[in-house]
DRENKEKE-35166 format. One record per residue: x, y, z of N, C-alpha, C in turn; residue number from 1. Coordinates in Angstrom, 1 decimal, padded with zeros to 4 digits, m for minus. Layout:
nx/ny/nz/cax/cay/caz/cx/cy/cz/nr
X/Y/Z/X/Y/Z/X/Y/Z/NUM
...
# end
This chain:
nx/ny/nz/cax/cay/caz/cx/cy/cz/nr
098.1/099.6/092.5/098.4/099.4/091.1/099.9/099.8/090.8/1
100.4/100.8/091.5/101.7/101.2/091.2/102.8/100.2/091.5/2
102.5/099.2/092.5/103.4/098.2/092.8/103.7/097.3/091.6/3
102.8/097.3/090.6/102.9/096.4/089.4/103.9/097.0/088.5/4
104.3/098.3/088.6/105.3/098.9/087.7/106.6/098.8/088.4/5
107.4/097.9/087.8/108.7/097.6/088.4/109.8/097.6/087.3/6
111.0/098.0/087.7/112.1/098.0/086.7/112.6/096.6/086.6/7
113.5/096.4/085.6/114.1/095.1/085.4/114.9/094.6/086.6/8
114.9/093.3/086.8/115.7/092.8/088.0/117.1/093.3/088.0/9
117.5/093.8/089.2/118.9/094.2/089.4/119.1/095.7/089.3/10
118.2/096.4/088.6/118.3/097.9/088.4/118.4/098.6/089.8/11
117.5/098.2/090.7/117.5/098.9/092.0/118.7/098.6/092.8/12
119.4/097.6/092.4/120.6/097.2/093.2/121.8/098.1/092.8/13
121.7/098.9/091.7/122.8/099.7/091.3/122.9/100.9/092.2/14
124.1/101.1/092.7/124.4/102.3/093.5/124.6/103.4/092.5/15
124.0/104.6/092.8/124.1/105.7/092.0/125.6/106.2/091.9/16
126.0/106.5/090.7/127.4/107.1/090.5/127.4/108.5/091.0/17
128.4/108.8/091.8/128.6/110.1/092.3/129.9/110.7/091.7/18
129.7/111.8/091.0/130.9/112.5/090.4/131.7/113.3/091.4/19
132.8/113.8/091.1/133.6/114.5/092.0/132.9/115.8/092.5/20
133.1/116.0/093.8/132.5/117.2/094.4/133.0/118.5/093.8/21
132.1/119.4/093.6/132.5/120.7/092.9/132.4/121.9/093.8/22
131.7/121.8/095.0/131.5/123.0/095.8/131.7/122.6/097.3/23
132.1/123.6/098.1/132.2/123.4/099.5/131.3/124.5/100.2/24
130.4/124.1/101.0/129.5/125.1/101.7/130.4/126.1/102.5/25
130.1/127.4/102.2/130.7/128.5/102.9/132.1/128.9/102.3/26
132.5/128.2/101.3/133.8/128.5/100.7/133.6/129.1/099.3/27
134.2/130.2/099.1/134.1/130.9/097.8/135.3/130.5/096.9/28
135.1/130.3/095.6/136.2/130.1/094.7/137.1/128.9/095.1/29
136.4/127.8/095.5/137.2/126.6/095.8/137.9/126.1/094.5/30
139.0/125.5/094.7/139.8/124.9/093.6/139.3/123.4/093.5/31
138.7/123.1/092.3/138.2/121.7/092.1/139.3/120.8/091.6/32
139.7/119.8/092.3/140.7/118.8/091.9/140.2/117.4/092.1/33
138.9/117.3/091.8/138.2/116.0/092.2/137.7/115.2/091.0/34
137.8/115.8/089.8/137.3/115.1/088.6/138.2/114.9/087.4/35
139.5/115.1/087.7/140.6/114.9/086.7/140.3/115.7/085.4/36
140.0/117.0/085.7/139.7/117.9/084.5/141.1/118.6/084.2/37
141.2/119.0/082.9/142.4/119.7/082.5/142.3/121.1/083.0/38
143.2/121.6/083.8/143.1/122.9/084.3/143.3/124.0/083.3/39
143.8/123.6/082.1/144.1/124.6/081.0/142.9/124.7/080.1/40
141.9/123.8/080.2/140.7/123.8/079.4/141.0/123.4/078.0/41
140.0/123.6/077.1/140.2/123.3/075.7/141.1/124.2/075.0/42
141.6/123.8/073.8/142.4/124.7/073.0/141.6/125.9/072.4/43
142.3/126.9/072.0/141.7/128.1/071.4/140.9/127.7/070.1/44
141.5/126.7/069.4/140.8/126.3/068.2/139.5/125.6/068.5/45
139.4/124.8/069.6/138.2/124.2/070.0/137.2/125.3/070.4/46
137.7/126.3/071.1/136.8/127.4/071.6/136.2/128.1/070.4/47
137.0/128.3/069.4/136.5/129.0/068.1/135.5/128.2/067.5/48
135.7/126.9/067.4/134.7/126.0/066.8/133.4/126.0/067.6/49
133.5/126.1/068.9/132.3/126.2/069.7/131.5/127.5/069.4/50
132.2/128.6/069.3/131.5/129.8/069.0/130.9/129.8/067.6/51
131.5/129.2/066.6/130.9/129.2/065.3/129.7/128.3/065.2/52
129.6/127.3/066.1/128.5/126.3/066.0/127.2/126.9/066.3/53
127.2/128.1/066.9/125.9/128.8/067.2/125.1/129.0/066.0/54
125.7/129.2/064.8/125.0/129.5/063.6/124.3/128.3/063.0/55
124.5/127.1/063.5/123.9/126.0/062.9/123.0/125.2/063.9/56
122.7/125.8/065.0/121.9/125.1/066.1/120.5/124.7/065.6/57
120.0/125.2/064.5/118.7/124.8/064.1/118.8/123.6/063.1/58
120.0/123.2/062.8/120.1/122.0/061.9/120.4/120.7/062.7/59
119.9/119.6/062.2/120.2/118.3/062.8/121.7/118.0/062.5/60
122.3/117.3/063.4/123.7/116.9/063.1/123.8/115.8/062.1/61
125.0/115.5/061.6/125.1/114.4/060.7/125.0/113.1/061.6/62
124.4/112.1/061.0/124.2/110.9/061.8/125.4/109.9/061.7/63
126.3/110.1/060.7/127.4/109.2/060.6/128.7/109.7/061.2/64
128.7/111.0/061.7/129.9/111.5/062.4/131.2/111.4/061.5/65
131.0/111.5/060.2/132.1/111.2/059.2/133.2/112.1/059.4/66
133.0/113.4/059.5/134.1/114.4/059.6/134.9/114.2/060.9/67
134.3/113.9/062.0/135.0/113.7/063.2/135.8/112.4/063.2/68
135.1/111.3/062.7/135.8/110.1/062.6/137.0/110.1/061.7/69
136.9/110.9/060.6/138.0/111.0/059.7/139.2/111.8/060.3/70
138.8/112.8/061.1/139.9/113.6/061.8/140.6/112.7/062.9/71
139.9/111.9/063.6/140.5/111.0/064.6/141.4/110.0/063.9/72
140.9/109.5/062.8/141.6/108.5/062.0/142.9/109.1/061.4/73
142.8/110.3/061.0/144.0/111.0/060.4/145.1/111.2/061.5/74
144.7/111.7/062.7/145.6/112.0/063.7/146.2/110.7/064.3/75
145.5/109.6/064.4/146.0/108.4/065.0/146.4/107.3/064.0/76
146.2/107.6/062.8/146.5/106.6/061.8/145.6/105.3/061.8/77
144.3/105.6/061.9/143.3/104.5/062.0/142.4/104.4/060.8/78
141.6/103.4/060.8/140.6/103.3/059.7/139.3/103.9/060.2/79
138.9/105.0/059.6/137.7/105.8/060.0/136.4/104.9/060.1/80
136.4/103.9/059.3/135.2/103.0/059.2/135.1/102.1/060.5/81
136.1/102.1/061.3/136.1/101.3/062.5/136.1/102.1/063.8/82
135.7/103.4/063.6/135.5/104.3/064.7/134.1/104.6/065.0/83
133.7/104.6/066.3/132.3/104.9/066.6/132.4/106.1/067.7/84
131.5/107.1/067.6/131.5/108.2/068.5/130.3/108.2/069.4/85
130.6/108.6/070.6/129.5/108.6/071.6/129.5/109.7/072.6/86
128.5/109.7/073.4/128.4/110.8/074.5/129.4/110.4/075.6/87
130.6/110.8/075.4/131.7/110.4/076.3/132.0/108.9/076.1/88
133.1/108.5/076.6/133.4/107.0/076.5/132.4/106.2/077.2/89
131.7/106.8/078.2/130.7/106.1/079.0/129.7/105.4/078.1/90
129.3/106.2/077.0/128.2/105.6/076.1/128.7/104.4/075.3/91
130.0/104.5/075.0/130.6/103.3/074.3/130.6/102.1/075.2/92
130.9/102.3/076.4/130.9/101.2/077.4/129.5/100.7/077.6/93
128.5/101.6/077.6/127.1/101.1/077.7/126.7/100.3/076.4/94
127.1/100.8/075.2/126.8/100.0/074.0/127.4/098.6/074.1/95
128.6/098.5/074.5/129.3/097.2/074.6/128.5/096.2/075.5/96
128.1/096.7/076.6/127.3/095.9/077.5/126.0/095.5/077.0/97
125.3/096.5/076.3/124.0/096.2/075.7/124.1/095.2/074.6/98
125.2/095.3/073.8/125.3/094.4/072.7/125.8/093.0/073.0/99
126.7/092.9/074.0/127.4/091.7/074.2/127.2/091.0/075.6/100
126.4/091.6/076.5/126.2/091.0/077.8/124.8/091.0/078.2/101
124.4/090.1/079.1/123.0/090.1/079.5/122.9/089.1/080.6/102
121.7/088.7/081.0/121.5/087.7/082.1/122.3/086.4/081.8/103
122.9/085.9/082.9/123.7/084.7/082.8/125.1/084.9/082.2/104
125.4/086.2/081.9/126.7/086.5/081.4/127.5/087.2/082.5/105
128.8/087.2/082.4/129.7/087.9/083.3/130.5/089.0/082.7/106
130.7/090.1/083.4/131.5/091.2/082.9/132.6/091.4/084.0/107
133.9/091.3/083.6/135.0/091.4/084.5/135.6/092.8/084.5/108
136.1/093.2/085.7/136.9/094.4/085.8/137.7/094.3/087.1/109
138.7/095.2/087.2/139.6/095.1/088.4/139.0/095.8/089.6/110
139.5/095.4/090.8/138.9/095.9/092.0/138.9/097.4/092.2/111
139.9/098.1/091.6/139.9/099.5/091.7/139.6/100.2/090.3/112
138.8/099.5/089.5/138.4/099.9/088.2/137.3/101.0/088.2/113
137.1/101.6/087.1/136.1/102.7/086.9/134.7/102.1/087.3/114
134.0/102.9/088.1/132.7/102.4/088.6/131.7/102.1/087.5/115
131.8/102.8/086.3/130.8/102.6/085.3/130.8/101.2/084.7/116
131.9/100.4/084.8/131.9/099.0/084.3/130.9/098.2/085.1/117
130.8/098.3/086.4/129.9/097.6/087.2/128.4/098.1/086.9/118
128.3/099.4/086.8/126.9/099.9/086.6/126.4/099.5/085.3/119
127.2/099.6/084.2/126.7/099.2/082.9/126.4/097.7/082.8/120
127.2/096.9/083.5/126.9/095.5/083.5/125.6/095.1/084.1/121
125.4/095.7/085.3/124.2/095.5/086.0/122.9/096.0/085.3/122
123.1/097.1/084.6/122.0/097.7/083.8/121.4/096.7/082.8/123
122.2/095.8/082.3/121.7/094.9/081.3/121.5/093.5/081.9/124
121.6/093.4/083.2/121.3/092.1/083.8/122.4/091.2/083.9/125
123.6/091.6/083.5/124.8/090.8/083.6/125.4/090.8/085.0/126
126.2/089.8/085.3/126.8/089.7/086.6/128.2/090.4/086.6/127
128.4/091.4/087.4/129.7/092.0/087.5/130.6/091.2/088.3/128
131.8/091.0/087.9/132.8/090.2/088.6/134.1/091.1/088.8/129
134.3/091.3/090.1/135.4/092.2/090.5/136.7/091.3/090.8/130
137.8/091.6/090.1/139.0/090.8/090.2/140.1/091.6/091.0/131
140.8/090.9/091.8/141.8/091.5/092.7/142.9/092.1/091.8/132
143.5/093.2/092.3/144.7/093.7/091.6/145.9/093.4/092.5/133
147.1/093.6/092.0/148.3/093.4/092.7/149.0/094.7/092.9/134
149.0/095.1/094.2/149.6/096.4/094.6/149.0/097.6/093.7/135
147.7/097.6/093.7/146.9/098.6/093.0/147.2/098.7/091.5/136
147.6/097.5/090.9/147.9/097.4/089.5/147.2/096.2/088.9/137
146.7/096.4/087.7/146.0/095.3/087.0/146.8/094.0/087.0/138
146.2/092.9/087.4/146.8/091.6/087.5/146.3/090.7/086.4/139
147.1/090.5/085.4/146.6/089.7/084.2/146.3/088.3/084.6/140
147.2/087.7/085.4/146.9/086.3/085.8/145.6/086.2/086.6/141
145.3/087.1/087.5/144.1/087.0/088.2/142.9/087.2/087.3/142
143.0/088.1/086.3/141.9/088.2/085.4/141.6/087.0/084.5/143
142.7/086.4/084.1/142.6/085.2/083.3/142.0/084.0/084.1/144
142.4/084.0/085.4/141.9/082.9/086.3/140.4/083.1/086.6/145
139.9/084.3/086.5/138.5/084.6/086.8/137.6/084.4/085.6/146
138.2/084.2/084.5/137.3/084.0/083.3/136.7/082.6/083.3/147
135.5/082.6/082.6/134.8/081.3/082.5/134.0/081.3/081.2/148
133.2/080.3/081.0/132.4/080.2/079.7/131.3/081.3/079.7/149
131.1/082.0/080.9/130.1/083.0/081.0/130.7/084.4/080.7/150
132.0/084.5/080.7/132.7/085.8/080.5/132.4/086.4/079.1/151
131.9/087.6/079.0/131.6/088.2/077.7/132.5/089.5/077.5/152
132.7/090.2/078.6/133.5/091.4/078.5/134.5/091.5/079.6/153
135.7/092.0/079.3/136.7/092.3/080.3/137.2/093.7/080.1/154
137.0/094.5/081.2/137.3/095.9/081.1/138.6/096.2/081.9/155
139.6/096.9/081.3/140.7/097.4/082.0/141.0/098.8/081.5/156
141.3/099.7/082.5/141.7/101.1/082.1/143.2/101.1/082.2/157
143.9/101.6/081.2/145.3/101.6/081.1/145.8/102.9/080.5/158
146.2/103.9/081.4/146.4/103.9/082.8/145.0/103.8/083.5/159
145.1/103.3/084.7/143.8/103.0/085.5/143.4/104.3/086.3/160
142.1/104.4/086.5/141.5/105.4/087.3/140.8/104.6/088.5/161
141.1/104.9/089.7/141.8/106.1/090.3/143.3/105.9/090.7/162
143.9/104.7/090.3/145.2/104.5/090.8/146.3/105.2/090.1/163
146.1/105.4/088.7/147.1/106.0/087.9/148.2/105.0/087.4/164
148.1/103.7/087.8/149.0/102.7/087.4/148.7/102.2/086.0/165
149.6/101.5/085.4/149.4/100.9/084.1/150.2/099.6/083.9/166
149.8/098.8/083.0/150.6/097.6/082.7/151.2/097.8/081.3/167
152.1/096.9/081.0/152.9/097.1/079.7/152.0/096.6/078.5/168
152.4/097.0/077.3/151.7/096.5/076.1/151.8/094.9/076.0/169
152.9/094.4/076.5/153.1/092.9/076.4/152.1/092.2/077.3/170
151.8/092.8/078.5/150.9/092.2/079.4/149.5/092.4/078.9/171
149.2/093.5/078.2/147.8/093.7/077.6/147.6/092.6/076.5/172
148.7/092.4/075.7/148.6/091.4/074.7/148.4/090.0/075.2/173
149.1/089.7/076.3/149.0/088.4/077.0/147.5/088.2/077.5/174
147.0/089.2/078.0/145.6/089.2/078.5/144.6/088.9/077.3/175
144.8/089.6/076.2/143.9/089.4/075.0/144.0/088.0/074.5/176
145.2/087.5/074.4/145.5/086.2/073.9/144.9/085.1/074.8/177
144.8/085.3/076.1/144.4/084.3/077.0/142.9/084.2/077.3/178
142.1/085.2/076.8/140.7/085.2/077.1/139.9/084.1/076.4/179
138.8/083.7/076.9/138.0/082.7/076.3/137.5/083.3/074.9/180
137.2/082.4/074.0/137.0/082.8/072.6/135.8/083.7/072.4/181
134.8/083.7/073.4/133.6/084.5/073.3/133.7/085.8/074.0/182
134.9/086.1/074.6/135.1/087.3/075.4/135.8/088.5/074.6/183
135.4/089.7/074.9/136.0/090.9/074.3/136.8/091.6/075.4/184
138.0/092.0/075.1/138.8/092.8/075.9/138.6/094.3/075.6/185
138.1/095.1/076.6/137.9/096.5/076.3/139.0/097.3/077.0/186
139.7/098.0/076.3/140.8/098.9/076.8/140.3/100.3/077.0/187
140.1/100.8/078.2/139.7/102.1/078.5/140.9/103.0/078.4/188
140.9/103.9/077.4/142.1/104.7/077.2/141.8/106.2/077.5/189
141.0/106.4/078.5/140.6/107.8/078.9/141.8/108.7/079.2/190
142.9/108.1/079.7/144.1/108.8/080.1/145.3/108.5/079.2/191
145.1/107.9/078.1/146.2/107.4/077.3/147.0/108.6/076.8/192
146.4/109.7/076.5/147.2/110.9/076.0/148.2/111.4/077.0/193
148.1/111.1/078.2/149.0/111.6/079.2/150.3/110.8/079.2/194
150.4/109.7/078.4/151.6/108.9/078.4/152.3/109.1/077.1/195
153.6/109.4/077.2/154.5/109.7/076.1/154.6/108.5/075.2/196
154.5/108.7/073.9/154.8/107.6/072.9/154.0/106.3/073.2/197
152.7/106.4/073.4/151.9/105.3/073.8/150.7/105.2/072.9/198
150.6/104.0/072.2/149.5/103.9/071.3/148.2/103.4/071.9/199
148.4/103.1/073.2/147.2/102.7/074.1/146.6/101.3/073.7/200
147.3/100.6/072.8/146.7/099.3/072.4/146.1/099.3/071.0/201
146.3/100.4/070.3/145.7/100.5/068.9/146.3/099.5/068.0/202
147.6/099.3/068.1/148.3/098.3/067.2/147.8/096.9/067.5/203
147.5/096.6/068.8/147.0/095.3/069.2/145.6/095.1/068.5/204
144.8/096.1/068.5/143.5/096.0/067.9/143.6/095.6/066.4/205
144.6/096.1/065.7/144.8/095.8/064.3/145.0/094.4/064.0/206
145.5/093.6/065.0/145.9/092.2/064.7/145.0/091.2/065.5/207
144.1/091.7/066.3/143.3/090.8/067.1/141.8/091.0/066.9/208
141.0/090.0/066.9/139.5/090.2/066.6/138.7/090.5/067.9/209
139.4/090.4/069.1/138.6/090.5/070.3/139.0/091.7/071.2/210
139.5/092.7/070.6/140.0/093.9/071.4/139.3/095.2/070.9/211
138.8/095.9/071.8/138.1/097.2/071.5/138.7/098.3/072.4/212
138.8/099.5/072.0/139.3/100.6/072.8/138.2/101.7/072.9/213
138.2/102.3/074.1/137.4/103.5/074.3/138.3/104.7/074.6/214
137.9/105.9/074.1/138.7/107.1/074.4/137.8/108.2/074.7/215
138.3/109.3/075.2/137.4/110.4/075.5/138.1/111.8/075.2/216
137.2/112.8/075.0/137.7/114.2/074.9/137.5/114.9/076.2/217
137.1/114.2/077.2/136.9/114.9/078.5/138.1/115.2/079.3/218
139.2/114.6/079.1/140.4/114.7/079.9/141.4/115.7/079.3/219
142.4/115.2/078.6/143.4/116.1/078.1/142.9/117.2/077.1/220
141.8/116.9/076.4/141.3/117.8/075.5/140.4/118.9/076.2/221
140.1/118.7/077.5/139.4/119.8/078.2/138.0/120.0/077.8/222
137.3/118.9/077.4/135.9/119.1/076.9/134.9/118.2/077.7/223
135.2/118.1/079.0/134.3/117.3/079.9/132.9/117.8/079.9/224
132.7/119.1/079.7/131.4/119.7/079.7/130.6/119.4/078.5/225
131.2/118.9/077.4/130.5/118.6/076.2/130.2/117.1/076.0/226
130.9/116.3/076.8/130.6/114.8/076.7/130.8/114.2/075.3/227
132.0/114.0/075.0/132.3/113.4/073.6/133.4/112.3/073.8/228
133.1/111.1/073.2/134.0/110.1/073.3/134.0/109.3/072.0/229
134.9/108.3/071.9/135.0/107.5/070.7/135.5/106.1/071.0/230
135.2/105.2/070.1/135.7/103.8/070.3/136.3/103.3/069.0/231
137.2/102.3/069.1/137.8/101.7/067.9/138.0/100.2/068.1/232
137.7/099.5/067.1/137.8/098.0/067.2/137.6/097.4/065.9/233
137.5/096.0/065.9/137.2/095.3/064.7/135.9/095.8/064.1/234
135.9/095.8/062.8/134.7/096.4/062.1/133.4/095.6/062.4/235
133.6/094.3/062.6/132.4/093.5/062.9/131.8/094.0/064.2/236
132.6/094.3/065.2/132.1/094.8/066.5/131.5/096.2/066.4/237
132.2/097.0/065.7/131.8/098.4/065.6/130.5/098.5/064.9/238
130.3/097.7/063.9/129.0/097.6/063.1/127.9/097.2/064.1/239
128.1/096.3/065.0/127.1/095.9/065.9/126.7/097.1/066.8/240
127.7/097.8/067.3/127.5/098.9/068.2/126.7/100.0/067.5/241
127.0/100.3/066.3/126.3/101.3/065.5/124.8/101.0/065.4/242
124.4/099.7/065.5/123.0/099.3/065.3/122.2/099.8/066.5/243
122.8/100.0/067.7/122.1/100.4/068.9/122.4/101.9/069.2/244
123.3/102.5/068.5/123.6/103.9/068.7/122.5/104.8/068.2/245
122.0/105.7/068.9/121.0/106.6/068.4/121.5/107.4/067.3/246
120.7/107.7/066.3/121.2/108.4/065.1/121.7/109.8/065.3/247
121.2/110.5/066.4/121.6/111.9/066.6/122.2/111.9/068.1/248
123.1/111.0/068.4/123.6/111.0/069.8/124.5/112.1/070.1/249
125.2/112.7/069.1/126.1/113.8/069.2/125.5/115.0/068.5/250
125.6/116.2/069.1/125.1/117.4/068.4/126.2/117.9/067.5/251
125.8/118.8/066.6/126.7/119.5/065.7/127.8/120.2/066.5/252
127.5/120.8/067.6/128.5/121.5/068.4/129.5/120.5/068.9/253
129.1/119.4/069.5/130.0/118.4/069.9/130.9/117.9/068.8/254
130.3/117.6/067.7/131.1/117.1/066.6/132.2/118.1/066.1/255
131.7/119.4/065.9/132.6/120.4/065.4/133.8/120.7/066.4/256
133.4/120.8/067.6/134.4/121.1/068.6/135.4/120.0/068.8/257
134.9/118.8/068.8/135.8/117.6/069.0/136.8/117.5/067.8/258
136.3/117.8/066.6/137.2/117.8/065.4/138.3/118.8/065.5/259
137.9/120.0/065.9/138.9/121.0/066.1/139.9/120.7/067.2/260
139.4/120.1/068.2/140.3/119.7/069.3/141.3/118.6/069.0/261
140.9/117.6/068.3/141.8/116.5/068.0/142.8/116.9/066.9/262
142.5/117.9/066.1/143.5/118.4/065.1/144.5/119.3/065.8/263
144.3/119.8/067.0/145.2/120.7/067.6/146.1/119.9/068.6/264
147.0/119.1/068.0/147.9/118.3/068.9/149.0/119.1/069.6/265
149.2/120.3/069.2/150.2/121.1/069.9/149.6/121.4/071.3/266
148.3/121.6/071.4/147.7/121.9/072.7/147.8/120.6/073.6/267
147.6/119.5/073.0/147.7/118.2/073.7/149.1/118.0/074.3/268
150.1/118.3/073.4/151.5/118.2/073.9/151.8/119.1/075.0/269
151.4/120.3/074.9/151.6/121.3/076.0/151.0/120.8/077.3/270
149.8/120.4/077.2/149.1/119.9/078.4/149.8/118.7/079.0/271
150.2/117.7/078.2/150.9/116.5/078.6/152.2/116.9/079.3/272
152.9/117.8/078.7/154.2/118.2/079.3/154.1/118.9/080.7/273
153.1/119.8/080.8/152.9/120.5/082.0/152.4/119.6/083.1/274
151.5/118.7/082.7/150.9/117.7/083.6/152.0/116.8/084.2/275
152.9/116.3/083.4/154.0/115.5/083.8/154.9/116.2/084.8/276
155.2/117.5/084.5/156.0/118.3/085.4/155.4/118.4/086.8/277
154.2/118.8/086.8/153.6/119.1/088.1/153.2/117.8/088.9/278
152.9/116.8/088.1/152.6/115.5/088.7/153.8/115.0/089.5/279
155.0/115.0/088.9/156.2/114.6/089.5/156.5/115.5/090.7/280
156.3/116.8/090.6/156.6/117.7/091.7/155.6/117.4/092.9/281
154.3/117.3/092.6/153.4/117.0/093.7/153.6/115.7/094.4/282
153.8/114.7/093.6/154.1/113.3/094.2/155.3/113.4/095.1/283
156.3/114.0/094.7/157.5/114.1/095.5/157.3/114.9/096.8/284
156.6/116.1/096.6/156.3/116.9/097.8/155.5/116.2/098.8/285
154.5/115.4/098.4/153.6/114.7/099.3/154.4/113.5/100.0/286
155.2/112.9/099.2/156.0/111.8/099.7/156.9/112.3/100.8/287
157.5/113.4/100.7/158.3/114.0/101.7/157.6/114.3/103.0/288
156.2/114.4/102.9/155.4/114.6/104.0/154.8/113.3/104.6/289
155.3/112.2/104.1/154.8/110.9/104.5/153.5/110.5/103.9/290
153.2/111.0/102.7/152.0/110.6/102.0/152.5/110.1/100.6/291
152.7/108.8/100.5/153.2/108.2/099.3/152.1/108.0/098.2/292
152.5/107.7/097.0/151.6/107.4/095.9/152.4/106.5/094.9/293
151.6/105.7/094.2/152.3/104.9/093.2/152.6/105.8/092.0/294
153.6/105.4/091.2/153.9/106.2/090.0/152.7/106.3/089.1/295
152.3/107.5/088.9/151.1/107.7/088.1/151.4/108.1/086.6/296
150.6/107.5/085.7/150.8/107.8/084.3/149.6/108.6/083.8/297
148.8/109.2/084.7/147.6/109.9/084.3/147.7/111.4/084.8/298
146.6/112.1/084.9/146.6/113.5/085.3/146.1/113.6/086.8/299
146.5/112.7/087.6/146.1/112.7/089.0/147.1/111.8/089.8/300
147.2/111.9/091.1/147.9/110.9/091.9/147.0/110.4/093.0/301
147.2/109.2/093.4/146.4/108.6/094.4/147.3/108.6/095.7/302
146.9/109.6/096.6/147.7/109.8/097.8/147.2/108.8/098.9/303
148.2/108.1/099.5/147.8/107.0/100.4/148.1/107.5/101.9/304
147.1/107.3/102.7/147.3/107.7/104.1/147.3/106.5/105.0/305
147.6/106.7/106.3/147.8/105.6/107.2/146.5/104.7/107.4/306
145.4/105.4/107.3/144.1/104.7/107.5/143.0/105.5/107.0/307
141.8/105.0/106.9/140.6/105.8/106.3/140.4/107.0/107.2/308
140.6/106.9/108.5/140.3/108.1/109.3/141.2/109.3/109.0/309
142.5/109.0/108.7/143.4/110.1/108.4/143.1/110.7/107.0/310
142.7/109.8/106.1/142.3/110.3/104.8/141.1/111.2/104.8/311
140.1/110.8/105.6/138.9/111.6/105.8/139.2/112.9/106.5/312
140.1/112.9/107.5/140.4/114.1/108.2/141.2/115.1/107.3/313
142.1/114.5/106.5/142.8/115.4/105.5/141.9/116.0/104.5/314
141.0/115.2/104.0/140.0/115.7/103.0/139.2/116.9/103.6/315
138.8/116.7/104.8/138.0/117.8/105.5/138.9/119.0/105.7/316
140.1/118.8/106.0/141.0/120.0/106.2/141.3/120.7/104.9/317
141.5/119.9/103.8/141.7/120.5/102.5/140.4/121.3/102.0/318
139.3/120.8/102.3/138.0/121.5/102.0/138.0/122.9/102.7/319
138.4/122.9/104.0/138.4/124.1/104.7/139.3/125.1/104.1/320
140.4/124.6/103.4/141.3/125.5/102.7/140.9/125.8/101.3/321
139.7/125.4/100.9/139.1/125.6/099.6/139.7/124.7/098.5/322
140.1/123.5/098.9/140.7/122.6/097.9/139.8/121.3/097.9/323
139.3/121.0/096.8/138.4/119.8/096.7/139.1/118.7/096.0/324
139.3/117.6/096.7/139.9/116.4/096.0/138.8/115.3/096.1/325
139.2/114.0/095.8/138.2/113.0/095.6/138.5/111.9/096.6/326
137.5/111.6/097.5/137.6/110.4/098.3/137.2/109.2/097.4/327
137.9/108.1/097.6/137.7/107.0/096.7/137.4/105.7/097.5/328
136.6/105.8/098.5/136.1/104.6/099.2/135.3/103.7/098.3/329
134.5/104.4/097.4/133.7/103.6/096.5/134.6/102.8/095.5/330
135.9/103.0/095.4/136.8/102.3/094.6/137.6/101.3/095.5/331
137.1/101.0/096.7/137.8/100.1/097.6/139.1/100.6/098.1/332
139.2/102.0/098.1/140.5/102.6/098.6/140.1/103.7/099.6/333
139.5/103.3/100.8/139.1/104.3/101.7/140.2/105.0/102.4/334
141.4/104.5/102.3/142.6/105.2/103.0/143.3/106.2/102.0/335
142.7/106.4/100.9/143.3/107.2/099.8/142.5/108.4/099.4/336
143.2/109.4/098.9/142.5/110.5/098.2/143.1/110.7/096.8/337
142.2/110.8/095.8/142.7/111.1/094.5/142.8/112.6/094.2/338
143.9/113.0/093.8/144.1/114.5/093.6/144.5/114.8/092.2/339
143.6/115.5/091.5/143.9/115.9/090.1/145.1/116.8/090.1/340
145.9/116.7/089.1/147.0/117.6/088.9/146.4/118.9/088.2/341
146.4/120.0/089.0/145.9/121.2/088.6/147.1/122.0/088.0/342
146.9/123.3/087.9/148.0/124.2/087.5/149.0/124.3/088.6/343
150.2/125.0/088.4/151.2/125.0/089.4/150.8/125.6/090.7/344
150.0/126.7/090.7/149.5/127.3/091.9/148.7/126.4/092.7/345
147.8/125.6/092.1/146.9/124.7/092.8/147.7/123.6/093.4/346
148.7/123.0/092.7/149.5/121.9/093.2/150.3/122.4/094.4/347
150.8/123.6/094.4/151.6/124.1/095.5/150.6/124.4/096.7/348
149.4/124.8/096.5/148.5/125.0/097.6/148.1/123.6/098.2/349
148.0/122.6/097.4/147.7/121.3/098.0/148.9/120.8/098.9/350
150.1/120.9/098.4/151.2/120.5/099.2/151.3/121.3/100.5/351
151.1/122.6/100.4/151.2/123.4/101.6/150.1/123.0/102.6/352
148.9/122.8/102.1/147.8/122.4/103.0/148.0/121.1/103.7/353
148.5/120.1/102.9/148.8/118.8/103.5/149.9/118.9/104.5/354
150.9/119.8/104.3/152.0/120.0/105.3/151.4/120.6/106.6/355
150.4/121.5/106.4/149.8/122.0/107.6/149.0/121.0/108.3/356
148.3/120.1/107.6/147.5/119.0/108.2/148.4/118.1/109.0/357
149.6/117.8/108.4/150.6/116.9/109.0/151.3/117.6/110.1/358
151.2/118.9/110.3/151.9/119.6/111.3/153.4/119.8/111.0/359
153.7/119.8/109.7/155.1/120.1/109.2/155.2/121.5/108.9/360
156.3/122.1/109.4/156.5/123.6/109.2/157.7/123.7/108.2/361
# end
C-alpha cells in the first residue's frame, strides 16, 4: 500500500541543498568562512530589539508586516505597498515559482547561479534551464537566446553567488527589455549592500512591469540565524505573491529585529567598508600565491586553482588548520573554493595557510 503514496513528479529528482560546512571533526573553534556570514554580526540596535521581543512571545505577529515594510520603504525610498516580506529571500523565490511557473513552463538561471533557483523551479514541476555564463559572469545575450514561449521566470543574482561578479545596470535593463512578454526578471540582490552607491535595480522596477527584486537580512545585516528577507516589484505581482504567503510567516521577533537592523545604516556602512578593505587585501594576497579570483563585489572571493584535485587538497589542508571554506562543485566550479571575507585575523590566517599549502615561505 505504501507504494501508492508518491510525491509529485520531479520532487525526488531534486538534489538536497547543502549549506556551508560549520564544523571539522577533531578541530576546536574552527573559523567558519563557508556561508558568507557577516563576521561582525548584527548591529547593537538589532540585538536590543531581539532582547525586547521576549516580552511579546505569547502574541501573534502582525500579518501585514506594516512596520517593517514602512522601515524598508523609508530607508530605500520605496512604496511600502509593493514590498513583501518572507522567511529569507528564499521564500520570496519560492513564492515566485509557485505563482508563476509550473508544468510545461521554463525557469532560467545562469550556470553558476544560486542553487535554490533550480530547486524551487523543480518543486513546482517547471523545467529548470541553465544558461552559460561568459568568464563566470552573467551573459545577457545567452539568456535572451535561451528564452522561449515557455519562459516564465529568469533569475540572476547581481552580484552573483558564488562568483562575486556582476553586470552593469545597462545590461540588466537590456535583459529586462528583451524578455518575452510573459516572463518576469527576478533580480536577486542578496549582496547588493556590499556595492557602493548601487540601487540594485530598484529604479528599473519603477519603470518596468516585468522586474522583481529579492533582498535579505542574512548577509550584511548579520541576521542569517533569524531568516528574514523581502521582495519588491510591481504591485500587481506583489499582490499575487501575498495571496500564497502564510499569514504568520514571520514572527514578532523577526519583524522587530529586522526593522531595527534596516534603520541602522551606520552599521551597514561600517561593515561594507571593512569588507571591501579585507576583500581587496585577501584577493591580492592569494593572487601573489598563484591563486587568482575575479573582481568580487560581494563578501567573498572565488579562489581558482589549477584543477579540482588542487582545490580539494587545499580545502582539506585549510580544514586541518581550522579554516572552513566552501567547495563549489555543485555550482559547476569544481576547481574553485569560495572564501567568505571574515575579520582581518581570519583573512590573514587564510592567506598564511594557502601559502603553506603552496609551499611558499
